[in-house]
N, C-alpha and C positions, 0 to 999 in steps of 0.2 A: 736184436736186443729183447725180443718178445719173451723168450724163455727165461732170460735172467732177470729182467727188471719189469716190475708191474706197478701201475698206480692203483690207488684204492678203488678207483672207479671201474677198473676193467674186470670182466667176468672171470677171468683166471684168478683174480685175487680172492675168490670164494673157495678156492681149492686149498684145503688145509695142508695137503701133502706137499704143495708148492710154496706156501706162504707162512706156515706155522700158526699156532693158535693166536698170537697177538696180531699178526697180519690179517688173518681172517676176521678177527673181531673188529678191527678198524675198517676193513672193507665193508662189512655188514652195516656198520654205522654209516659210513660215507654213502653207500648206496641206497640207504633209507632216509637220506637227507639230514642226518644228525651231523652237527659240525665236529670235525676232527682237524688236528693241525695238519697242514699240507706236507706231503712226503712221497716216499715210494717204497716198494719192497724189493729187496735183493733175495731172489728165490733160492730155495734149497738146492737147486741144480748147480749154483755157483759154489756153495759149500762142498758138495759131493766131488765137483771137478777139481777144486783146490786140493782136497785130500788125495785124490788119484794122482793128479799131475806132479805134486811135490813129493810124493812118497810117504806122506805123513800117515796115510791110512794103513800102510804096512807096519809102521813103527808103532802106532796106537794098538793095533791088533796084538802085536808082540808083547807090549807093555802090559795090557790087560790080561792077557793069558797067563802071564807069570806072576802076577801080584796076589798078595793075600787080602781078599776081599773084606775080611773082618778086622783088619789091622788099620786104625786111624793114621799111624805113622806112615804106612804104605801108601794110603790115599793121598796124604798131605804131600809125600814125595813125588807121587804121580802129578799132582796139580802143579808143583813148582816146575817139574821137567817139561810138562806139556806147554805151560805158559812160555817158557824160554823156546820151545820149538816154534810156536806160532809167532812169537815176537821176532824171531830170527829168519822166518820164512815168508817173504813177500809174495803176493799174488803173482802168478804167471802174467806176462803182459796182456794177453787176450782178455783174462778176467779183470785185471786192473782197469784196462780201458773201458770196459762195460760199466763198471761201478762208478768210475769217475765221470763218465758221460752222464750217468743218472743224477749225480750231484750237480754237474754243470748245468743241466737242463732245469733242475729245480730252482737253482740260484737265478738263472736267467728268467724264469717264469715269475719269480717273487721280486725281480730287480734288485737282488741283494748279492753283489759279487763276493762279499765276505760272509756268506751265510753261516750262522751258527746252527749246528744240527745236534739232535739227540740220536745216538746210535743204539738200537734196542734189540735185544735177542728176540727171536720168534721161533721156538722149536716145534716140531710136529707133535711132540708129546706134551706140549705146554698148554695151560689154560683149558683143559678138557674137564668134563664133569667128574672124572675119577682121579686125574693127576694134574694138579696145577703147576708143579715145579716153581711155586711162587717163591721169588727171592733167591733161587738157586742159580739162575743164569744172569749174565751182566747186562747192564745198561750204562751208557756214558753220555754225559750231557755237556754241551758247550764246545763241541768240536768244530773247528773252523778250517776249511780248505780240504781238498780231496785227499792229500797225503794223510792228514790226521783222520779223516773218515776212514780210509782203507786200513789203517793200523788197528783202529778200534773195532772194525768188522771182524779182524782176525782175533782180537781179544774176546769179542762175544763168542765166536767159534770155539775158542780155547776153553771157555767157561763151561762147556759140556762136560769137561773132565775135571772140574773142581772136586775136592774131597766131598763137599756137601752134595753136589749134583750126582756124582757116581753113587754114593750111598743111597740117595733117594731113588735113583733109577733101579738099582738092584733090589731094593726093598719092594718095589712095585713089579719086579720081574721084567724089567726093561734092559736090553743091551745097550750101553751108551753109545756104542758105534751105530746102533739102529736109530738113534736120535739125529734127525736132519735139521740143520739150523738155517732158517731164513734170517734175514735182519731187516728191521724197519728203520728207515732213516727219515726223520721229521724236522721241520723247522722248530727250533726251541721257542716255545711260547714265552712271550714277555709277560709272565704271570704276576698280576697284582696279589693273587692268592691262589692256592692250590690245595688239593686234598683227595679224600676218598669218600665214597658213599656206598653204603650197604642198604639193599632193599629189603632187609630182614634184620631185626635187632640181633647184633652179635652177642648181646649179653643174655637175652631171654629166648631167642628164637621167634619172638613175636613178629609175624609176617604183616601186622597192621601198621608197623612202624618202619620208618626209613631213618637212618642214622647217618649223619654227615660230620666228617671231621676235616678241618681246614686250618691253614696257617698262612702267613704272608709269604709271598715269592713263590718259588718252586717248591714241591713237596719234599725236598731232600731233608729238611730239618725234622719232619715228622718220623720218616723211616730211620733216620740216624739217631732218633731220641734226643735231639738237641733242643727241641721245644715240646711243650705240651699244647696241642692244638685246641682250638675252639671246637665245641661239639653242639650239634643241632639235632633234635628229634622232631620228625615231622609225621603227623598222622597221615597214613598213606591214602586212605578214602577221603577224608574230610579236607585234606590239603592245608592244614594250619600247623604252626610250629607249637609243639607241646613243651619242649624244654630247650633252654639255651644254657650252656656251661662255658664261661669264659676261661680260656687257657692262658698259658704263660709264653707269649710269642716274642721272645727276646732277641731272636735272630730271624733274618730272612735271607734266602739264597736267590741270587740273580741268574740271568741267562747263562753266565760263565761258569755257574756252579760254585761260586764263592759266597760266603756268608758275610753279612754286615748287621751291625746292631740295630735293633728297632727302639725308637725313643718311647719314653714312659707313656706319653699320651696315646700313641698308637697301640701299644701293649694293652692298654686299658679299654680299647675299643674292639668289638667284634670285627673279624676281617671280611665277613660276608654280610651283605644286607639281608633283611628278611625276605625281600623279593627274589634275590639270588638263591637263597636256600630253598625257597618254594619252587622256583623254576627248575632247580636241580632235581628236586623230588619228583617233579612232573616228568622230566626226562628219565629218571630212574624207573618210574611206573611204566613208562612206554617201553623201555628196554627189557624190563621184566616180562611184560606181556609178549614181546617179540620172541623171547627165549623160552617162555613158559617155565621160568624157574628164578629163584632170588639171584641177584646179580651184585658183584662188587665192581665198582666203577671209579676209575681215576679221572679227575677233572682239573681244569684250570680256568681261572677268570683272567682273560687277556686285557691288560690295561690299554692296548692300542685299539680296541674295538668299541663301538657304541655301547652304552650301558644296558640297552635292551637286546643286545646281540653278542655279548662278550663271553658266553660260556663255550669252552672247547673241551671235548672228551678226549682222553688220551688212551684209555683202555676200558674194556668191558669183559668180564668173564664170570662163569657161574661161581657161586659160593661153594667152596669145597671143604672148608674147615668145619669139622663136627664140634658142636658146642659141648664141652664136658660138664657133666652135672656138678653144680656147686662151684664152678670155676669163678674166680674173681672177675668182676666186670672189666676192670682196667687191664688185666692180664690178657683177657680174650680180645678186647679191642686193639691192644698194642701188637699182638701177634698177627691179627688180621690186616691191620694198617701196614705193618712192616712188610707183609707179603705182597702188597700190590703197588706200592709207591716206587718211582724210579730212584735209583741210587747211584752215586758215584763212589766207586771202590778204588 
């Protein structure tokens, strides 16, 4: 199983060609002692073997070769057809056994037989300094059981050929079939709050500021535009909060991905304490130093962990969005935030 499944702590998980951008970022954090949600990586070798063994590689080659790249209708037709192909083509038994064993071992280690997991795309072209593919590939939250996990792994693979993803790939001179997709499987965090942190101001480009946006529950409400998150601005060097802006957090998403209303009293409170925001900023500074570049970082506050040890990082990658001159602050932040938070589609 060494070639097909890796934990974040294994040396092989630092090989982007095997684990993709997201998997690599999580492995770097885990091996540096930074807290991440427990899980494992299904390597790109499983994706490649699936395409070969099922004949989908040939079908995809033929479909891509004959389509009009400039036609949105053609790309949307491809997306629908490919989604049906992947939904209707289960993994061959040898591959299925490997990924199901990975799920069983994680559930056993956590003593959670009905473990809920997030199934997250991690492509080889993803989360690089030049091409983030942010928001182009799929992530699914709240999958329970090996069957649901296996199905949604295939849906992550299919998302390589979504209308948006192929357009983005071609724009950057990348052949979609050259994109190899690893998949990260992680325990769903029981998030009291979650959000995204930028180690550079997304509105001004000021590298002396760290900007944090957060809302109650999982981060799905932010990316979906269902809520307006709380915003915190922290002075990077001095380590104090410069600004707080209360959002409208009228919904929160639970580990099952379902939304429930937030009562008025909680809506009128900030979802992060000052100490949590400052601890996040410290973690952001550390990651920026590690990578020698501004980072955008996805995080959650796990309600099941002690208050002084409840921060879990879900993703870290370089800031790739260029700040347009004169762009409205809210527009820039909303586009950046939507690019990094997990989504249920």
